[in-house]
C-alpha positions as CSV (number, residue, x, y, z in Angstrom):
1,M,17.8,-3.1,-30.4
2,D,16.9,0.6,-30.1
3,V,19.9,2.3,-28.6
4,A,18.1,5.5,-27.7
5,R,15.4,3.6,-25.9
6,D,17.9,1.7,-23.7
7,R,20.1,4.7,-22.9
8,P,19.4,6.1,-19.4
9,S,18.9,9.8,-18.9
10,S,21.8,11.7,-17.3
11,S,19.2,12.9,-14.7
12,Q,17.3,9.7,-14.3
13,N,17.0,8.1,-10.9
14,P,15.6,4.6,-11.2
15,S,14.9,4.4,-7.4
16,A,12.6,7.4,-7.5
17,T,9.1,7.1,-8.8
18,I,6.9,10.1,-10.0
19,L,3.9,8.1,-11.3
20,E,2.4,4.8,-10.4
21,A,-0.8,3.3,-11.9
22,S,-2.1,0.0,-10.6
23,N,-4.8,-2.4,-12.0
24,L,-6.5,0.4,-14.0
25,S,-9.7,-0.7,-15.7
26,R,-12.0,1.6,-17.7
27,S,-15.1,0.6,-19.6
28,F,-17.9,2.5,-21.4
29,V,-21.4,1.5,-22.2
30,K,-22.7,2.2,-25.7
31,G,-26.3,1.1,-26.2
32,V,-26.4,-2.4,-24.8
33,E,-22.7,-3.0,-25.4
34,R,-20.0,-2.7,-22.8
35,I,-16.6,-1.6,-24.2
36,D,-13.6,-2.4,-22.1
37,V,-11.0,0.2,-23.0
38,L,-8.4,-0.5,-20.3
39,K,-8.0,-3.9,-18.6
40,N,-5.9,-4.1,-15.4
41,V,-3.3,-1.7,-16.6
42,D,-0.1,-1.2,-14.5
43,L,2.4,1.5,-15.1
44,V,5.4,2.9,-13.1
45,V,7.4,5.9,-14.3
46,G,10.7,7.0,-12.8
47,V,12.0,10.5,-12.3
48,G,13.7,11.6,-15.5
49,E,12.2,8.7,-17.6
50,M,10.5,9.1,-21.0
51,V,7.9,6.4,-21.6
52,L,6.2,5.9,-25.0
53,I,2.7,4.4,-25.2
54,S,2.0,3.3,-28.7
55,G,-1.2,2.0,-30.2
56,V,-3.6,2.5,-33.1
57,S,-6.2,5.3,-33.0
58,G,-9.0,4.3,-30.7
59,S,-6.8,1.9,-28.7
60,G,-7.4,3.8,-25.4
61,K,-4.2,5.9,-25.2
62,T,-6.1,9.2,-24.6
63,T,-8.3,7.5,-22.0
64,L,-5.3,6.3,-20.2
65,L,-3.5,9.7,-20.2
66,N,-6.7,11.4,-19.0
67,I,-6.9,9.0,-16.1
68,L,-3.2,9.5,-15.3
69,A,-3.9,13.3,-15.2
70,G,-7.0,13.0,-13.1
71,L,-9.3,14.2,-15.9
72,D,-11.1,10.9,-15.9
73,E,-11.6,8.2,-13.3
74,P,-11.0,4.4,-13.6
75,N,-13.7,1.9,-12.8
76,D,-11.0,0.0,-10.8
77,G,-7.5,0.6,-9.7
78,F,-5.6,3.7,-8.6
79,V,-3.1,6.4,-9.8
80,R,-0.5,7.9,-7.5
81,V,1.3,11.1,-8.7
82,D,4.2,12.5,-6.7
83,G,2.9,10.7,-3.6
84,A,-0.7,11.7,-4.0
85,V,-3.4,9.1,-4.7
86,L,-5.8,10.9,-7.2
87,S,-8.9,9.1,-5.9
88,Q,-8.3,10.4,-2.4
89,L,-8.2,14.0,-3.6
90,T,-11.2,16.3,-4.1
91,R,-11.9,17.7,-7.6
92,A,-10.2,21.0,-6.4
93,G,-7.3,19.0,-5.1
94,R,-6.9,17.2,-8.5
95,D,-7.1,20.6,-10.3
96,A,-4.4,22.0,-8.0
97,L,-2.2,19.0,-8.6
98,R,-2.4,19.5,-12.4
99,L,-1.6,23.2,-12.0
100,T,1.5,22.5,-10.0
101,R,2.8,19.0,-10.7
102,I,1.3,17.7,-14.0
103,G,1.7,19.3,-17.4
104,F,-0.6,18.1,-20.2
105,V,0.2,18.5,-23.9
106,F,-2.7,18.0,-26.2
107,Q,-2.8,16.8,-29.8
108,E,-4.0,20.2,-30.8
109,A,-2.1,23.1,-29.2
110,N,-5.5,24.5,-27.8
111,L,-4.1,28.0,-27.6
112,V,-6.3,31.0,-26.8
113,A,-6.5,32.9,-30.1
114,D,-6.6,36.4,-28.7
115,F,-3.6,35.8,-26.4
116,T,0.1,36.0,-27.4
117,A,2.4,33.0,-26.9
118,R,3.6,34.4,-23.6
119,E,0.1,35.2,-22.4
120,N,-1.0,31.6,-23.2
121,V,1.7,30.3,-21.0
122,E,1.2,33.0,-18.3
123,L,-2.5,31.9,-18.1
124,I,-1.8,28.5,-16.6
125,L,0.8,30.0,-14.2
126,R,-1.5,32.6,-12.9
127,A,-4.2,30.0,-12.4
128,G,-1.7,28.2,-10.3
129,G,-1.2,31.2,-8.0
130,R,1.8,32.9,-9.5
131,S,1.9,36.7,-9.5
132,G,1.8,38.7,-12.7
133,A,5.5,39.5,-12.7
134,D,6.6,36.0,-11.7
135,A,4.2,34.4,-14.3
136,A,5.6,36.6,-17.0
137,A,9.2,35.7,-16.2
138,L,8.5,32.0,-16.0
139,A,6.5,32.1,-19.2
140,A,9.3,33.8,-21.0
141,A,11.9,31.3,-19.7
142,A,9.6,28.3,-20.7
143,L,9.2,29.7,-24.3
144,D,12.9,30.2,-24.6
145,R,13.5,26.7,-23.4
146,V,11.4,25.2,-26.2
147,G,13.1,27.2,-28.8
148,L,10.7,30.2,-29.3
149,E,13.1,33.0,-28.5
150,G,11.9,36.2,-30.1
151,L,8.3,34.8,-30.7
152,H,6.8,35.6,-27.3
153,A,4.5,38.4,-28.6
154,R,3.1,36.5,-31.6
155,F,-0.5,35.4,-31.7
156,P,-1.4,31.7,-32.5
157,R,-2.4,32.7,-36.1
158,E,1.1,34.0,-36.6
159,L,2.8,30.7,-35.6
160,S,3.4,27.6,-37.6
161,G,1.8,24.3,-36.4
162,G,5.1,23.2,-34.9
163,Q,5.6,26.6,-33.2
164,A,2.1,26.5,-31.7
165,Q,2.7,23.0,-30.4
166,R,5.9,24.2,-28.7
167,V,3.9,26.9,-27.0
168,G,1.7,24.0,-25.7
169,I,4.8,22.3,-24.4
170,A,6.0,25.5,-22.8
171,R,2.7,25.8,-21.1
172,A,3.1,22.2,-19.8
173,V,6.6,22.7,-18.4
174,A,6.3,26.2,-17.1
175,G,6.7,26.4,-13.3
176,D,8.9,23.3,-13.2
177,R,6.1,20.7,-13.1
178,P,7.9,17.4,-12.8
179,L,5.5,15.2,-14.9
180,I,4.5,15.8,-18.5
181,L,1.7,13.8,-20.2
182,A,1.7,14.3,-23.9
183,D,-1.2,13.0,-25.9
184,E,-0.3,12.5,-29.6
185,P,1.5,15.9,-29.6
186,T,2.7,15.4,-33.2
187,G,-0.6,14.2,-34.7
188,S,-1.4,17.4,-36.5
189,I,2.1,18.5,-37.7
190,D,4.4,17.4,-40.4
191,Q,7.0,14.6,-40.0
192,R,10.1,16.8,-40.0
193,T,8.6,19.1,-37.3
194,S,7.5,15.9,-35.3
195,L,11.1,14.9,-34.9
196,G,11.9,18.2,-33.3
197,I,9.1,17.8,-30.8
198,F,10.3,14.3,-29.9
199,E,13.8,15.6,-29.5
200,L,12.5,18.4,-27.2
201,L,10.6,16.0,-25.0
202,R,13.6,13.8,-24.7
203,S,15.8,16.7,-23.7
204,L,13.3,17.6,-21.0
205,A,13.6,14.0,-19.7
206,D,17.4,14.3,-19.7
207,E,17.0,17.4,-17.5
208,G,14.9,15.4,-15.0
209,R,11.3,15.8,-16.1
210,S,9.3,12.6,-16.4
211,I,7.5,12.2,-19.8
212,V,4.6,9.9,-20.7
213,L,4.1,10.2,-24.4
214,S,1.3,8.6,-26.5
215,S,2.0,8.3,-30.2
216,H,1.4,6.1,-33.1
217,D,4.5,7.5,-34.9
218,P,7.1,4.6,-34.9
219,R,9.9,7.1,-34.7
220,A,8.9,8.2,-31.2
221,G,10.5,5.0,-29.9
222,E,13.9,6.2,-30.9
223,F,13.7,8.9,-28.2
224,A,12.0,7.0,-25.3
225,H,13.7,5.1,-22.6
226,R,10.9,2.5,-22.7
227,A,8.2,1.7,-25.2
228,L,4.9,0.1,-24.3
229,H,2.0,-0.9,-26.5
230,L,-1.7,-0.6,-25.8
231,A,-4.0,-3.0,-27.6
232,D,-7.4,-4.6,-26.7
233,G,-7.2,-2.7,-23.4
234,V,-3.9,-4.4,-22.4
235,L,-0.6,-2.5,-21.9
236,E,2.5,-4.5,-22.6
237,P,6.1,-3.9,-23.6
238,A,6.4,-3.1,-27.2
239,A,8.0,-5.5,-29.6
240,A,11.7,-4.8,-30.1
């Protein structure tokens, strides 16, 4: 049994739910072929819970996270984030929800090359309505929280792959957004650095953030409270 997976977070409240997805289905048409990527997927994530979604490349993990973030829409089913049903929001409403309640961590850091680390984090905060001074202070605090003290003024080209990914995580957590969706955040960095990213995400869950992490790295399960596996469009508990 995976001890870390079964150990509750000190901040976890099992009775409180931040994310609920029900009966999600998503298909694409390629030529004359219909490809069912998600089939009646259900998912509930509690406050302070870190949930791993594993699966091979192409299994639909990114599609699922994009739907959970409101970046894509299911053919059937619904997603509720922090009490708001995404399908009932306008596009502007979904954008506003992502800016204030949902942080997204991409496989590639996707930093703006001509902006410093702090400016990359400030950018999302200012888009969410924070003032310049407030955004700068929150960005600095977020960078410090992910272990980048003293690197605020560095440009992406001056950062290692792991440091750049930490900037991406800082961008996702800045402003106290309660839900973080991380799509293969260690896919482009080395194994040793990957463990540090998993540890960081787990520590954020221990502080009360909710994390949904997709990864094909088997070590990710050591840090999650629950592990699920996506295969052939079906999401089920991962084998112990």
